[in-house]
N, C-alpha and C positions, 0 to 999 in steps of 0.2 A: 220934168220926169215924175211919173207916178208910181205909187206902190199900192197895188190891189185897189186901183180906183181912187186913192187919195193922194195928195201932195206929200213931199217929204216933210214939211213942217207939221201938217196934220198927222202923218204917221208917227212922228215923235210925241205929239201931244196925246194922241189916242193909245199909242204904246205905253206911255206913262200911265194913263188911266187904267188900261187893262192889266198892267203890272201891279198897280196899286190895289186893284180890286182882288187880284189873285193873292197878293200879300195878305190882305185882310182875311179872305176865305181860307187860306192855308195856314193862317196864324204864324207867319214868319215876319222878321224885321230886317228889310233889305236896304231901305233908303231910297231916295228919289231917282238917282242915276240908275241904280240896278233895277228899279221898277220899269224905267223906260227901256232898258236893255232887255229885260225879261219879256215885256210886251211886245216889242218888235221881233226879237228872235223867236218868241213863242209863236207868233203868227206865221213867220216863215217855216218853222218846224212843223206846225200842225198842217199848214198847207202842203208840205212836201209828203207828210204821212198820208194825208187824204189822197193825194195824186198818185202815190204808191199803191194805195189800196183800190185805185181806180174809182174813187168817189167823186174826186175833183174838189174845187174850192167851195166854201160855203156861200160865196156871193161876191159881189163887188160893192164897195162904198164904205163909209165909215162905220156903219153898224156891223157889217160882216167882218171888218177888220178888228173892231173892238171884241166881238165874240170870239173869233179865232185867236187874237192876242191873249185874251183872257184864259181860254182853255189851253192854249199852248204854253203860257206861263205857269199855269197850274201843273201841267205835265213836267215842265222843267224843274220846279221846286220839288215835286215828288221824286224825280229821278235824282236830283241833288241830295235829298235826305237818304235815298237808298245807297248812294255811293258813300256818303259820310260815315255810315253805320259801320 
C-alpha cells in the first residue's frame, strides 16, 4: 500500500524529515516522534486543504510528499502556537 506515491516506510522517513525541517524553520523543539507525526499528518492536512480549495495535490512521489509534509507541519506548528496563547 502506498501513501501519495511512496510506501509506508518511506512515508515515515520522509514525514520525519519534513517534520524536522519544519521544526528548525519554525524554531520549535518537538523530538523525533513528534517530527514524524507532524510530517505525516501535515502532508495529509495540506493535501485535504488543497483538495477543498479545488487545487489538488502538489504531485506524487517523495519530493512532493516532503514538500507537502513540510508545509503542512509548519501550518500545524503555527496553529498549535495560536491555540496555546
